[in-house]
C-alpha positions as a printed NumPy array, in Angstrom:
array([[  2.726,  -3.399, -26.987],
       [  3.177,   0.048, -28.437],
       [  3.729,  -1.451, -31.876],
       [  0.382,  -3.233, -31.641],
       [ -1.518,  -0.193, -30.4  ],
       [ -2.757,   2.651, -32.563],
       [ -2.684,   4.993, -29.571],
       [ -0.129,   6.133, -27.023],
       [ -0.229,   4.206, -23.768],
       [  0.54 ,   4.859, -20.121],
       [  3.055,   2.593, -18.403],
       [  0.311,   0.905, -16.348],
       [ -1.65 ,   0.166, -19.543],
       [  1.464,  -1.343, -21.132],
       [  2.109,  -3.574, -18.1  ],
       [ -1.533,  -4.72 , -18.016],
       [ -1.564,  -5.45 , -21.776],
       [  1.749,  -7.339, -21.67 ],
       [  0.525,  -9.466, -18.77 ],
       [ -2.828, -10.175, -20.425],
       [ -1.165, -11.343, -23.663],
       [  1.423, -13.435, -21.839],
       [  4.385, -11.385, -23.118],
       [  5.651, -10.615, -19.643],
       [  4.89 , -11.321, -15.997],
       [  6.079,  -9.298, -13.043],
       [  8.684, -11.123, -10.979],
       [  6.884,  -9.888,  -7.874],
       [  7.668,  -6.173,  -7.868],
       [  5.07 ,  -3.912,  -6.321],
       [  5.262,  -1.128,  -8.9  ],
       [  6.333,  -2.523, -12.282],
       [  4.586,   0.357, -14.041],
       [  6.799,   2.868, -12.194],
       [  9.915,   0.905, -13.191],
       [  8.819,   0.828, -16.84 ],
       [  7.958,   4.538, -16.798],
       [ 11.397,   5.4  , -15.386],
       [ 13.17 ,   3.173, -17.923],
       [ 11.35 ,   4.745, -20.872],
       [ 12.087,   8.271, -19.623],
       [ 15.724,   7.356, -19.051],
       [ 16.024,   6.125, -22.65 ],
       [ 14.367,   9.272, -24.015],
       [ 16.658,  11.508, -21.953],
       [ 19.797,   9.529, -22.82 ],
       [ 19.252,   8.865, -26.529],
       [ 17.178,  11.909, -27.451],
       [ 15.964,  11.705, -31.055],
       [ 17.362,   8.153, -31.373],
       [ 15.189,   6.767, -28.542],
       [ 12.692,   4.047, -29.459],
       [  9.958,   5.851, -27.532],
       [  8.4  ,   9.301, -27.695],
       [  6.459,  11.059, -24.958],
       [  3.177,  12.081, -26.549],
       [  1.604,  13.767, -23.546],
       [  1.891,  13.66 , -19.791],
       [  2.328,  10.052, -18.715],
       [  1.75 ,   8.578, -22.196],
       [  4.232,   7.144, -24.665],
       [  4.247,   6.031, -28.266],
       [  6.861,   4.688, -30.613],
       [  9.279,   7.216, -32.065],
       [  8.317,   7.378, -35.752],
       [ 11.814,   8.629, -36.666],
       [ 13.452,   5.396, -35.427],
       [ 12.845,   2.258, -37.456]])
């Protein structure tokens, strides 16, 4: 979703967009946006500059332009 968007997105926006386009459906979890948010932050903290994502502002993520 981030690759298709010109702007940074919040985890909830990513989940909603993925569901609307049929890319992904929640297997019944109550807070998939919280799970996605935690996973993105974990990747950023673990991989640093090599992470696929970049935190652009509080609660919003974009693609890391340095990683192709």
